[in-house]
SEVEXTI-39440 format. One record per residue: x, y, z of N, C-alpha, C in turn. Coordinates in pm, 1 decimal. Layout:
! residues N
PT, X, Y, Z, X, Y, Z, X, Y, Z
...
//
This chain:
! residues 114
PT, 76.5, -121.8, -2.7, 13.2, -0.5, -3.6, 78.4, 108.5, 4.4
PT, 212.1, 126.1, 53.4, 290.3, 239.2, 67.1, 369.5, 256.7, -88.0
PT, 365.5, 133.5, -151.4, 423.7, 167.6, -293.6, 345.0, 229.2, -387.2
PT, 221.4, 258.4, -359.5, 142.9, 336.7, -467.0, 169.4, 471.8, -474.4
PT, 250.9, 521.2, -415.8, 301.7, 673.3, -424.6, 218.9, 764.1, -343.2
PT, 192.4, 723.4, -198.9, 140.0, 811.3, -117.5, -14.8, 825.0, -122.2
PT, -95.2, 738.5, -173.1, -221.2, 751.9, -175.1, -282.4, 717.8, -34.1
PT, -381.7, 777.8, 8.7, -448.4, 744.3, 127.2, -498.9, 609.1, 145.5
PT, -500.8, 557.9, 265.3, -556.8, 430.2, 290.2, -709.0, 444.2, 281.2
PT, -773.2, 321.4, 239.5, -906.7, 312.2, 236.3, -972.1, 308.0, 372.9
PT, -905.0, 255.2, 460.4, -972.0, 254.7, 602.3, -893.0, 316.2, 713.6
PT, -900.2, 461.3, 729.9, -821.4, 532.1, 806.5, -838.1, 474.4, 950.3
PT, -740.6, 496.5, 1036.4, -732.0, 464.2, 1172.8, -839.7, 545.0, 1261.8
PT, -893.9, 497.8, 1361.6, -993.6, 571.1, 1432.4, -927.1, 686.1, 1499.7
PT, -991.8, 808.2, 1501.6, -929.2, 935.4, 1546.9, -896.0, 902.2, 1706.7
PT, -807.4, 971.9, 1753.6, -744.3, 949.3, 1885.1, -818.2, 1033.3, 1990.0
PT, -884.0, 1131.6, 1952.3, -933.6, 1251.0, 2051.0, -1074.7, 1192.5, 2087.5
PT, -1120.6, 1178.3, 2196.1, -1258.6, 1126.0, 2261.1, -1366.0, 1216.6, 2195.9
PT, -1349.9, 1339.2, 2187.0, -1448.2, 1418.1, 2124.8, -1480.4, 1385.1, 1991.8
PT, -1374.2, 1356.1, 1912.7, -1392.4, 1316.8, 1765.4, -1447.0, 1178.1, 1752.9
PT, -1414.9, 1096.3, 1845.3, -1483.3, 963.3, 1842.1, -1629.4, 967.8, 1868.1
PT, -1699.6, 1062.0, 1953.6, -1814.7, 1077.5, 1972.1, -1914.0, 1141.5, 1854.5
PT, -1822.6, 1218.6, 1769.8, -1912.4, 1301.7, 1683.6, -1971.6, 1200.7, 1577.4
PT, -1919.7, 1101.6, 1558.6, -1983.6, 997.4, 1455.3, -2092.0, 914.5, 1506.0
PT, -2110.1, 920.3, 1636.7, -2219.8, 832.5, 1702.3, -2337.8, 923.8, 1723.5
PT, -2454.2, 841.1, 1729.0, -2581.2, 912.3, 1749.4, -2594.5, 923.0, 1897.5
PT, -2623.3, 1049.2, 1935.1, -2641.1, 1082.8, 2092.1, -2762.0, 1055.0, 2141.7
PT, -2777.4, 1005.0, 2268.6, -2909.0, 992.7, 2325.9, -2977.3, 1101.3, 2359.6
PT, -3118.8, 1086.9, 2359.4, -3195.3, 1214.5, 2382.2, -3191.9, 1235.9, 2545.1
PT, -3220.7, 1350.7, 2594.0, -3224.9, 1399.7, 2731.3, -3338.6, 1338.4, 2795.3
PT, -3341.1, 1275.3, 2893.0, -3453.1, 1210.6, 2967.8, -3533.1, 1337.8, 3028.6
PT, -3683.0, 1304.6, 3006.8, -3766.9, 1399.8, 3055.4, -3779.9, 1384.5, 3196.0
PT, -3783.9, 1504.0, 3260.7, -3808.4, 1507.9, 3399.3, -3954.8, 1473.3, 3439.4
PT, -3978.5, 1410.4, 3535.8, -4111.0, 1364.9, 3577.0, -4172.7, 1481.9, 3656.5
PT, -4281.9, 1529.6, 3617.8, -4353.1, 1641.5, 3688.7, -4410.8, 1594.0, 3809.0
PT, -4415.9, 1662.5, 3934.7, -4480.9, 1618.9, 4042.5, -4608.9, 1621.5, 4007.9
PT, -4711.4, 1550.0, 4096.0, -4838.9, 1551.0, 4077.0, -4899.7, 1671.1, 4128.6
PT, -5010.2, 1737.8, 4069.9, -5070.0, 1865.1, 4100.9, -5120.6, 1869.5, 4247.6
PT, -5106.4, 1983.4, 4295.3, -5145.0, 2007.4, 4446.9, -5301.3, 2017.8, 4449.9
PT, -5346.1, 1963.9, 4550.4, -5514.4, 1962.7, 4558.7, -5549.4, 2093.6, 4594.7
PT, -5656.7, 2133.7, 4525.3, -5705.1, 2274.2, 4538.0, -5766.1, 2295.1, 4686.6
PT, -5750.8, 2422.7, 4738.9, -5808.0, 2450.1, 4850.4, -5955.9, 2446.9, 4861.7
PT, -6020.2, 2408.5, 4957.6, -6170.3, 2417.7, 4956.0, -6229.8, 2542.4, 4949.3
PT, -6344.1, 2560.8, 4877.3, -6398.3, 2695.9, 4848.0, -6475.8, 2730.8, 4976.0
PT, -6461.4, 2850.2, 5016.3, -6548.0, 2888.5, 5135.4, -6679.2, 2948.4, 5104.4
PT, -6771.9, 2931.1, 5203.3, -6902.9, 2963.7, 5179.2, -6911.8, 3111.2, 5156.3
PT, -7009.1, 3150.4, 5078.6, -7047.9, 3298.1, 5054.8, -7197.5, 3325.9, 5075.7
PT, -7281.2, 3217.6, 5104.2, -7418.3, 3244.9, 5134.3, -7427.5, 3160.0, 5272.1
PT, -7510.1, 3218.7, 5361.7, -7499.7, 3158.3, 5483.9, -7670.2, 3162.2, 5537.3
PT, -7675.1, 3084.9, 5658.2, -7804.4, 3080.7, 5726.8, -7819.6, 3198.4, 5811.4
PT, -7946.0, 3248.5, 5827.7, -7982.5, 3373.3, 5907.0, -7986.0, 3326.0, 6036.6
PT, -7919.7, 3386.5, 6123.1, -7929.8, 3359.9, 6277.1, -8056.0, 3414.6, 6325.7
PT, -8118.9, 3520.8, 6271.4, -8236.5, 3590.4, 6321.7, -8383.9, 3504.6, 6283.2
PT, -8399.5, 3480.8, 6151.4, -8510.4, 3424.6, 6093.5, -8499.0, 3288.9, 6078.7
PT, -8386.7, 3218.9, 6088.6, -8345.3, 3078.5, 6092.8, -8375.1, 3016.7, 5946.6
PT, -8383.6, 3099.0, 5865.7, -8390.0, 3042.7, 5713.4, -8262.8, 3016.3, 5652.0
PT, -8251.7, 2896.6, 5578.9, -8117.2, 2867.6, 5531.9, -8083.9, 2944.6, 5399.4
PT, -7965.3, 2955.1, 5374.3, -7910.3, 3021.2, 5252.1, -7973.8, 3145.7, 5208.7
PT, -7994.1, 3235.9, 5308.2, -8065.0, 3361.4, 5275.3, -7965.1, 3488.3, 5308.3
PT, -7847.0, 3461.6, 5368.4, -7761.5, 3576.8, 5404.5, -7654.9, 3591.7, 5286.6
PT, -7653.6, 3709.6, 5222.2, -7541.9, 3722.5, 5125.9, -7441.6, 3814.8, 5189.8
PT, -7320.4, 3805.3, 5121.5, -7196.1, 3890.5, 5154.3, -7171.6, 3982.0, 5031.3
PT, -7145.1, 4118.9, 5080.0, -7107.9, 4210.3, 4968.3, -7011.9, 4306.0, 5042.1
PT, -6913.0, 4368.7, 4956.5, -6796.6, 4444.1, 4996.1, -6812.3, 4571.2, 4920.9
PT, -6797.5, 4682.5, 4977.4, -6809.9, 4812.6, 4909.2, -6671.0, 4890.4, 4949.1
PT, -6626.3, 4977.3, 4871.1, -6505.2, 5053.5, 4904.0, -6540.5, 5177.3, 4917.6
PT, -6556.0, 5213.2, 5050.2, -6575.0, 5357.3, 5086.9, -6479.4, 5447.2, 5094.4
PT, -6464.4, 5559.6, 5026.0, -6358.0, 5637.5, 5034.3, -6301.4, 5698.4, 5146.1
PT, -6390.9, 5720.7, 5248.1, -6333.2, 5759.5, 5377.8, -6309.3, 5655.4, 5481.1
PT, -6387.6, 5544.4, 5463.6, -6371.3, 5434.4, 5580.1, -6303.6, 5312.8, 5528.3
PT, -6261.0, 5299.0, 5391.7, -6197.1, 5185.4, 5350.0, -6287.5, 5081.0, 5298.4
PT, -6250.4, 4967.1, 5304.4, -6342.5, 4852.6, 5258.8, -6432.5, 4814.6, 5370.9
PT, -6570.1, 4798.0, 5332.9, -6669.2, 4760.1, 5427.9, -6734.2, 4628.7, 5374.5
PT, -6740.0, 4533.7, 5476.4, -6796.8, 4402.9, 5437.3, -6916.6, 4410.1, 5515.2
PT, -7024.9, 4355.1, 5425.0, -7177.3, 4356.6, 5485.4, -7235.2, 4215.9, 5456.6
PT, -7290.2, 4160.0, 5566.1, -7384.1, 4038.7, 5545.8, -7523.0, 4091.5, 5575.0
PT, -7622.5, 4042.1, 5474.0, -7754.1, 4077.5, 5487.0, -7843.2, 3969.7, 5465.8
PT, -7956.2, 3947.8, 5535.2, -8040.2, 3835.4, 5509.9, -8154.4, 3892.2, 5402.5
PT, -8182.3, 3827.2, 5297.2, -8275.5, 3864.0, 5204.8, -8415.1, 3862.1, 5240.3
PT, -8440.1, 3772.6, 5349.1, -8579.7, 3763.8, 5398.8, -8624.0, 3864.2, 5517.9
PT, -8547.4, 3865.0, 5625.5, -8576.0, 3951.4, 5726.2, -8499.8, 4081.0, 5721.7
PT, -8408.9, 4105.9, 5635.4, -8326.2, 4228.6, 5621.2, -8237.6, 4262.3, 5727.5
PT, -8222.6, 4177.3, 5818.1, -8123.5, 4192.3, 5929.4, -7965.1, 4203.9, 5857.5
PT, -7895.2, 4280.1, 5905.1, -7768.3, 4294.5, 5840.5, -7657.0, 4341.2, 5950.1
PT, -7532.0, 4308.1, 5920.2, -7406.1, 4357.1, 5998.1, -7290.7, 4407.3, 5902.9
PT, -7242.8, 4516.0, 5931.0, -7142.0, 4573.1, 5865.6, -7017.7, 4581.6, 5950.4
PT, -6897.6, 4566.9, 5883.3, -6753.6, 4583.0, 5965.7, -6657.2, 4606.9, 5861.5
PT, -6568.4, 4699.2, 5902.1, -6445.0, 4731.3, 5824.4, -6374.8, 4593.8, 5799.7
PT, -6316.9, 4577.7, 5667.0, -6235.7, 4454.4, 5646.5, -6123.3, 4485.5, 5571.1
PT, -6024.8, 4395.7, 5578.0, -5895.0, 4414.4, 5513.6, -5901.4, 4315.8, 5388.5
PT, -5812.9, 4325.6, 5298.2, -5806.0, 4236.3, 5179.9, -5807.4, 4082.5, 5214.4
PT, -5738.8, 4040.5, 5332.5, -5721.1, 3915.7, 5367.6, -5853.4, 3844.2, 5418.3
PT, -5945.9, 3913.2, 5465.8, -6057.6, 3863.5, 5527.5, -6171.9, 3821.6, 5421.4
PT, -6237.5, 3709.9, 5446.9, -6329.5, 3660.2, 5353.0, -6488.1, 3676.6, 5409.5
PT, -6560.0, 3630.5, 5328.5, -6718.1, 3655.9, 5382.8, -6744.5, 3575.5, 5515.7
PT, -6672.4, 3445.3, 5516.5, -6710.6, 3374.0, 5652.5, -6654.4, 3441.2, 5763.7
PT, -6545.8, 3538.1, 5758.7, -6515.1, 3602.5, 5867.4, -6604.2, 3707.6, 5906.8
PT, -6659.0, 3784.9, 5830.8, -6759.0, 3890.6, 5848.9, -6880.0, 3820.6, 5908.5
PT, -6932.9, 3692.7, 5851.8, -7053.2, 3634.5, 5895.2, -7015.9, 3588.4, 6053.0
PT, -6908.0, 3537.4, 6072.6, -6889.9, 3473.4, 6219.4, -6855.1, 3598.1, 6298.8
PT, -6815.9, 3715.7, 6263.2, -6812.2, 3840.1, 6335.5, -6954.2, 3891.5, 6395.3
PT, -7043.7, 3865.6, 6283.4, -7180.2, 3888.8, 6322.8, -7230.4, 3805.8, 6430.0
PT, -7228.1, 3677.9, 6412.7, -7252.3, 3570.4, 6514.2, -7183.9, 3606.9, 6658.0
PT, -7060.8, 3644.4, 6659.6, -7000.6, 3676.7, 6773.9, -7046.9, 3791.3, 6838.3
PT, -7096.5, 3894.4, 6762.1, -7162.2, 4025.5, 6820.4, -7300.8, 3981.1, 6877.3
PT, -7371.3, 3897.2, 6807.8, -7510.2, 3851.6, 6859.5, -7492.5, 3789.7, 7000.2
PT, -7382.6, 3708.9, 7012.9, -7360.6, 3632.3, 7143.4, -7322.1, 3719.8, 7251.7
PT, -7243.2, 3829.2, 7214.8, -7194.7, 3920.9, 7310.3, -7312.0, 4004.9, 7359.6
PT, -7406.6, 4044.3, 7262.8, -7529.0, 4111.2, 7311.5, -7621.5, 4044.3, 7401.2
PT, -7635.2, 3922.9, 7370.7, -7712.6, 3820.3, 7453.2, -7653.8, 3798.7, 7580.4
PT, -7540.8, 3807.5, 7593.3, -7469.8, 3775.9, 7741.3, -7482.9, 3898.6, 7812.5
PT, -7470.7, 4028.8, 7746.4, -7483.4, 4143.8, 7830.6, -7618.7, 4166.2, 7874.9
PT, -7723.7, 4112.9, 7807.6, -7861.8, 4128.6, 7842.0, -7887.2, 4032.1, 7964.5
PT, -7817.0, 3933.0, 7986.9, -7838.8, 3843.5, 8091.7, -7799.7, 3886.7, 8231.9
//
């Protein structure tokens, strides 16, 4: 083969560099990361309640209004007997907080009368 006047060999020897050796191979795909299972959703809080005055079920609604001078006012009101309770609320408070504040006030007034 060397007598042919320096023509290259048909089967060259493998490259010596590891990077060059890998260049001819098919590389594997990156493994997919398994996603963690979704977190369970927090339970929804009630926004319609039972009236402590007339004892009707699901008649008390919650509303919030933004008063310019007093800030946010949360109000619970019965659609049947029209009893209501209003209290200043912060953005973290929910309807259930205002409703239970109303129940606590009723208990306080009843204890004072005794």
